[in-house]
C-alpha positions in Angstrom: -103.2 -152.2 41.1 -106.6 -154.0 40.4 -110.1 -152.3 40.2 -111.6 -153.8 43.4 -115.0 -153.7 42.3 -116.7 -157.6 41.8 -117.8 -158.9 38.6 -121.8 -158.0 40.0 -121.0 -154.5 41.0 -119.2 -153.9 37.6 -122.1 -155.3 35.5 -124.6 -152.9 37.4 -122.2 -150.0 36.9 -122.2 -151.0 32.9 -125.6 -151.5 33.1 -125.8 -154.4 31.1 -126.1 -157.8 30.9 -123.4 -161.2 31.8 -123.1 -163.5 28.9 -120.5 -165.6 29.7 -118.7 -165.9 33.3 -115.6 -165.9 34.6 -113.3 -166.0 37.5 -114.0 -164.5 40.7 -111.8 -161.7 41.3 -111.2 -158.4 40.3 -109.6 -156.6 36.7 -106.4 -155.3 37.0 -107.0 -152.2 34.5 -109.0 -151.5 31.6 -108.1 -151.7 28.1 -109.5 -149.8 24.6 -107.2 -151.8 22.5 -107.6 -155.9 22.0 -103.8 -155.8 21.4 -103.0 -154.6 24.2 -105.2 -156.6 26.5 -103.3 -159.3 28.4 -103.7 -161.4 32.2 -106.4 -159.8 34.2 -107.7 -156.6 32.1 -111.1 -155.7 31.0 -111.6 -154.6 27.2 -113.9 -152.0 26.4 -114.7 -153.3 22.2 -115.6 -149.6 21.2 -117.3 -148.3 18.2 -115.4 -146.2 16.2 -116.0 -144.6 12.7 -114.7 -147.5 10.5 -114.4 -150.1 12.5 -116.3 -151.8 15.7 -114.0 -152.9 18.7 -116.6 -155.4 19.9 -115.6 -157.7 17.1 -112.4 -158.2 18.9 -113.9 -159.5 22.5 -112.7 -163.1 21.6 -109.2 -162.2 20.7 -109.0 -160.2 24.3 -110.4 -163.0 25.8 -107.9 -165.5 24.0 -105.0 -162.7 25.4 -105.8 -163.5 29.2 -108.3 -160.4 29.8 -110.8 -161.1 32.7 -113.6 -160.0 30.9 -114.6 -157.7 27.9 -117.2 -155.0 27.5 -119.2 -154.9 24.2 -122.1 -153.7 22.6 -124.9 -155.6 20.9 -124.2 -158.5 18.7 -120.5 -159.3 19.6 -121.6 -161.2 22.8 -122.7 -164.7 21.5 -120.3 -167.5 21.9 -117.5 -165.9 23.8 -116.3 -167.3 26.4 -112.9 -167.5 28.5 -113.8 -164.9 30.9 -116.5 -162.5 31.6 -118.4 -160.8 28.4 -121.1 -158.1 29.4 -123.1 -156.9 26.9 -124.2 -153.1 27.1 -126.0 -150.4 24.5 -122.7 -148.1 24.4 -119.2 -149.2 25.5 -118.2 -146.0 25.5 -121.0 -144.7 27.7 -120.5 -148.0 30.0 -116.5 -147.1 30.2 -117.8 -143.5 31.5 -120.3 -145.1 34.1 -117.6 -148.0 35.4 -115.2 -145.3 35.9 -117.9 -143.1 37.9 -118.4 -146.4 40.0 -114.8 -146.8 40.6 -114.4 -142.8 41.7 -116.8 -143.4 44.3 -115.5 -146.5 45.7 -111.8 -144.6 45.8 -113.7 -142.2 47.7 -110.9 -139.6 46.5 -111.2 -135.9 46.4 -111.5 -134.7 42.6 -110.1 -131.9 41.3 -111.4 -131.1 37.6 -109.3 -128.5 35.0 -110.3 -127.3 32.2 -109.7 -123.9 30.3 -108.9 -122.6 26.9 -105.4 -122.4 27.9 -102.6 -124.0 30.3 -105.1 -126.8 31.4 -102.4 -129.7 31.1 -99.5 -127.3 32.9 -102.1 -126.5 35.7 -103.1 -130.0 36.4 -99.0 -130.9 36.4 -98.8 -128.4 39.2 -101.4 -129.4 40.7 -100.4 -133.3 40.7 -97.1 -132.2 42.3 -98.0 -129.5 44.9 -100.9 -131.9 46.6 -99.6 -134.2 48.9 -100.3 -137.5 49.4 -101.7 -140.2 47.0 -102.4 -138.4 44.0 -103.2 -139.7 40.8 -103.4 -137.6 37.5 -104.3 -137.7 33.8 -101.4 -138.7 31.9 -100.0 -136.4 29.3 -103.4 -134.9 27.8 -105.7 -137.9 28.7 -108.7 -135.7 28.4 -111.5 -136.7 26.3 -114.3 -138.7 27.1 -112.7 -142.0 26.8 -109.0 -140.9 28.3 -110.5 -139.5 31.2 -112.2 -142.5 32.4 -109.5 -144.5 31.3 -107.2 -142.1 33.9 -109.5 -142.8 36.9 -110.0 -146.8 36.2 -106.2 -146.4 36.7 -106.1 -144.8 40.2 -105.1 -147.6 42.5 -106.9 -148.1 45.8 -105.5 -145.5 48.3 -105.9 -142.9 46.4 -106.5 -139.4 48.3 -107.0 -136.8 45.2 -107.4 -137.8 41.2 -106.3 -134.3 39.3 -108.8 -134.8 35.9 -108.1 -132.6 32.8 -111.2 -132.6 31.0 -111.4 -130.8 27.5 -114.0 -129.6 25.0 -114.7 -130.2 21.2 -118.2 -129.0 21.8 -121.4 -128.1 23.7 -122.2 -131.2 26.6 -118.8 -132.5 26.3 -117.1 -131.0 29.6 -121.0 -132.1 31.2 -120.4 -135.2 30.2 -116.4 -135.6 31.8 -118.4 -133.6 34.7 -120.4 -136.6 35.4 -118.2 -138.9 35.4 -115.6 -137.5 37.4 -118.4 -135.9 40.0 -115.1 -133.3 40.6 -115.3 -131.1 44.3 -113.1 -128.6 42.9 -113.4 -127.0 39.3 -110.7 -125.3 37.8 -111.3 -123.1 35.0 -108.0 -121.6 34.0 -109.2 -119.0 31.6 -111.5 -118.8 28.7 -110.1 -117.4 25.1 -110.5 -117.3 21.3 -109.7 -121.1 21.5 -112.3 -123.3 19.2 -114.6 -120.3 18.0 -114.8 -122.1 14.7 -116.4 -125.3 16.6 -118.6 -123.1 18.3 -119.1 -119.4 16.9 -118.1 -117.3 19.9 -116.1 -116.5 22.7 -119.5 -116.3 24.9 -120.4 -119.7 23.3 -116.7 -121.2 24.8 -117.5 -119.2 28.5 -120.6 -121.3 29.0 -119.2 -124.6 27.5 -116.3 -124.7 29.9 -118.9 -123.7 32.8 -120.4 -127.0 32.2 -118.0 -128.1 34.9 -119.4 -126.0 37.8 -122.9 -127.5 37.2 -122.4 -130.4 39.9 -120.2 -129.1 42.3 -121.2 -130.3 45.8 -122.7 -128.1 48.4 -118.6 -127.9 50.1 -116.9 -127.8 46.5 -115.1 -124.8 45.2 -114.5 -123.2 41.6 -111.1 -121.5 41.4 -110.9 -119.1 38.3 -109.1 -116.2 36.7 -110.1 -112.8 39.2 -110.7 -111.3 35.6 -113.2 -114.4 34.2 -114.6 -112.3 32.0 -117.5 -114.0 29.9 -117.2 -116.5 32.4 -118.6 -114.0 35.3 -122.5 -114.3 34.2 -122.1 -118.5 34.9 -120.5 -118.2 38.7 -123.5 -117.0 40.1 -124.4 -119.7 43.0 -120.9 -121.2 42.8 -120.4 -122.7 46.5 -117.0 -121.0 47.4 -115.4 -119.3 44.6 -111.6 -118.7 44.9 -110.1 -116.4 42.1 -106.5 -116.2 41.1 -104.1 -113.6 39.7 -104.5 -109.8 39.8 -105.6 -108.7 43.5 -107.9 -111.9 43.7 -107.7 -114.4 46.3 -104.7 -116.2 45.5 -102.3 -113.7 44.2 -98.5 -112.9 43.7 -97.4 -110.4 46.5 -93.5 -110.2 45.0 -91.5 -112.2 42.8 -88.0 -112.3 41.8 -86.9 -114.2 38.5 -83.2 -115.9 38.8 -82.0 -117.2 35.6 -85.0 -120.3 35.3 -86.1 -120.1 38.6 -88.4 -118.2 40.3 -89.1 -116.9 44.0 -92.5 -115.7 44.5 -94.5 -114.6 48.1 -97.7 -115.8 47.3 -101.2 -114.6 49.1 -103.8 -117.1 49.8 -106.8 -117.3 51.8 -105.1 -119.6 54.5 -102.4 -116.8 54.7 -99.2 -116.0 53.2 -96.6 -118.4 51.7 -93.1 -118.2 49.9 -92.9 -120.5 47.0 -89.5 -121.3 45.0 -90.3 -122.7 41.3 -88.0 -124.2 38.8 -89.4 -122.1 36.2 -89.2 -118.6 35.2 -92.4 -118.3 32.6 -94.8 -115.8 34.0 -97.9 -117.9 32.4 -96.4 -120.4 34.4 -96.6 -118.5 37.7 -100.1 -117.7 36.5 -100.6 -121.4 36.6 -99.4 -122.2 39.5 -101.4 -119.7 41.2 -104.2 -121.6 40.2 -102.8 -125.2 41.2 -102.1 -123.2 44.9 -105.9 -122.3 44.7 -107.0 -126.0 43.9 -104.8 -127.2 46.7 -106.2 -124.5 49.4 -109.5 -125.4 48.4 -109.2 -129.1 49.5 -107.5 -127.5 52.6 -104.0 -128.2 52.3 -101.9 -125.8 54.5 -99.8 -123.2 52.0 -96.8 -124.4 53.1 -97.4 -128.1 52.4 -97.7 -127.0 49.0 -94.8 -125.0 48.8 -92.5 -127.7 49.9 -93.4 -129.9 47.0 -92.8 -127.1 43.9 -89.5 -129.7 43.0 -91.7 -132.2 42.0 -93.2 -130.2 39.3 -92.3 -131.3 36.0 -94.5 -130.3 32.8 -96.0 -132.7 30.2 -93.7 -132.9 26.9 -93.2 -130.3 24.3 -95.1 -127.5 26.8 -92.3 -125.1 27.2 -89.2 -127.4 27.0 -85.8 -125.4 27.2 -83.3 -127.5 25.2 -79.7 -126.6 24.5 -78.4 -127.1 20.9 -75.1 -127.1 18.8 -72.9 -124.4 20.7 -75.1 -122.3 23.0 -78.8 -122.1 21.1 -81.0 -122.7 23.1 -84.6 -123.7 21.6 -87.9 -123.1 23.5 -90.3 -125.6 22.6 -93.2 -125.0 22.9 -95.0 -126.7 20.0 -97.8 -128.9 21.4 -100.7 -126.1 20.7 -101.1 -122.7 20.1 -104.0 -119.8 20.0 -104.2 -115.9 20.9 -103.6 -116.5 24.4 -101.1 -118.9 24.6 -99.1 -117.6 21.8 -98.8 -114.1 23.4 -97.6 -115.7 26.3 -95.5 -117.4 24.7 -93.8 -114.5 22.7 -93.7 -112.5 26.2 -92.0 -115.3 27.6 -89.2 -115.3 24.7 -88.8 -111.1 25.0 -87.9 -112.0 28.6 -85.0 -113.7 27.7 -81.5 -112.9 27.7 -80.4 -113.9 24.2 -77.9 -112.7 21.8 -81.0 -112.7 18.9 -84.6 -113.8 19.4 -86.1 -115.7 16.9 -90.0 -117.0 16.9 -90.7 -119.9 14.6 -94.3 -119.9 14.4 -97.1 -122.3 12.9 -100.5 -121.5 12.1 -103.2 -121.5 14.9 -106.3 -123.2 14.1 -109.9 -123.5 14.4 -110.1 -120.1 14.7 -113.3 -119.6 12.4 -113.5 -116.6 10.4 -111.5 -114.1 12.4 -108.2 -116.2 12.2 -106.3 -113.9 9.5 -106.5 -111.2 11.9 -105.8 -113.2 15.2 -101.9 -113.9 13.7 -101.7 -110.1 12.2 -102.3 -109.4 16.1 -99.7 -111.8 17.1 -97.5 -110.9 14.6 -97.4 -107.3 15.9 -96.9 -108.1 19.0 -94.0 -109.7 18.7 -92.4 -106.6 16.9 -93.7 -104.6 19.5 -91.8 -107.0 22.4 -88.8 -106.4 19.9 -88.4 -110.1 18.6 -85.5 -110.0 16.3 -87.0 -112.5 13.5 -90.4 -114.4 12.8 -90.3 -117.3 10.8 -93.4 -118.6 9.4 -94.0 -121.8 8.6 -97.1 -123.0 6.1 -98.9 -120.4 3.9 -101.6 -119.7 6.6 -98.9 -117.9 9.1 -98.2 -115.7 6.1 -100.8 -113.8 8.2 -98.1 -112.9 10.8 -96.1 -110.4 8.6 -92.9 -112.9 9.0 -89.2 -111.9 8.5 -89.3 -115.2 6.1 -91.9 -118.1 5.3 -91.3 -121.4 4.7 -93.4 -124.2 3.7 -92.8 -126.5 6.4 -91.0 -127.1 9.7 -88.0 -129.4 8.1 -87.9 -125.9 5.5 -87.7 -124.1 8.9 -85.0 -126.4 10.7 -82.9 -125.7 7.6 -83.0 -122.1 7.5 -82.2 -121.7 11.3 -79.5 -124.3 10.9 -77.4 -121.8 8.2 -78.1 -118.7 10.2 -78.3 -119.1 14.1 -75.3 -118.0 16.4 -74.2 -118.7 19.6 -76.5 -117.5 22.4 -79.5 -117.2 20.2 -82.5 -118.5 21.0 -85.2 -120.1 19.0 -89.1 -120.2 20.3 -91.3 -123.0 18.2 -95.0 -122.4 18.3 -97.9 -123.9 16.6 -101.0 -125.8 17.0 -100.8 -129.0 16.6 -102.0 -129.7 13.2 -99.2 -127.4 12.0 -96.6 -130.5 13.7 -94.5 -127.8 14.4 -92.4 -130.2 16.9 -90.5 -131.3 13.5 -88.7 -127.9 13.7 -86.9 -129.1 17.2 -86.7 -132.9 15.9 -85.4 -131.5 12.2 -83.0 -129.0 14.3 -81.4 -131.0 16.9 -79.4 -133.3 14.2 -78.2 -130.7 12.1 -76.9 -128.4 15.3 -75.7 -131.0 17.3 -76.3 -131.8 20.9 -79.4 -131.3 23.0 -80.4 -130.9 26.5 -82.7 -129.4 29.0 
């Protein structure tokens, strides 16, 4: 694998100046940690809140790096490889990624949304044939996305890139780097309300991915797009999924941990056999199928690859602990939309008793207490047998019991669960709910998907 651009091409893409010359050839990969730099790498000395990575350019070159990209004041007396001085290494990282994206000539699917973007990315990567390169885990920021592009090997046919949002303009920035041909917006919900102030504002930010679509591009959006709808005017091609949309489920049958679904697409009907049973993942699959159809892939080709689907960690993992106790570990993150979907799935599972262990949902702003209370009411409506809250904020769920930490929740569960019980563990990343699963496994013994 190599970033097959010459030093002159790289310098032009970076918008910088050469301060030291190295050997001919190409860098093998891009890194942002000088401690990880090795032979053939190009190191970007990013500026952080408390440290400037540019100060470690010499260390990277000493470790065998092909070259370094550093800000003003850090390129003096560097030797042993290429040294490029730029105004801002982070901007330069994105610029080089865009140059490599263009050199690859690959089609790009950009995936954003309030909920499900990582799972949609995972399914899309699996279903699309050919040489597909995708964001690992959640490499979806202004650092992770460029690094993902720069790690794509020559011959890549399709890039599937996840795009996260932390503020106005960030999706636009990522889209400017990735230049997506297909933009997938999974949904718009009350996520990051504390940051942006309203769901309307969230919709506007998610819609930034649409601005740069090419004339032959496409947007894949929910059939009930809600506050996203005003932003869909002028989209070159619109594919709606779910409900009575362009990509929809005609019929489906769930068999244990699997689902068989007849799916209607603009290119015809096709039977799909999925190795999951969650209703929300079937919706995620519709979005992924929409992306595949937008790229011109025949539905039969997509259906032939469902066995390749694998999800990133902590996203609905089913583990068996001890004596037939099932743990649904969905602890990566949570918001009102994903929490309701996870509870719906829990309620649909065969179990002696269904237990929901819920941590806080973060960044919900002034309405946080009511959002939590509504989730608690939803759990009651579904008939969930027991709700255990973790942390003071979780009191708003109206739980049957409240504990202070994930470890305390694990201890409580260990003394209570019986064979045949199923436990859902979910909460925002800041709640560290994966600690419940980590602590409960040794207490109950055993474990496996």
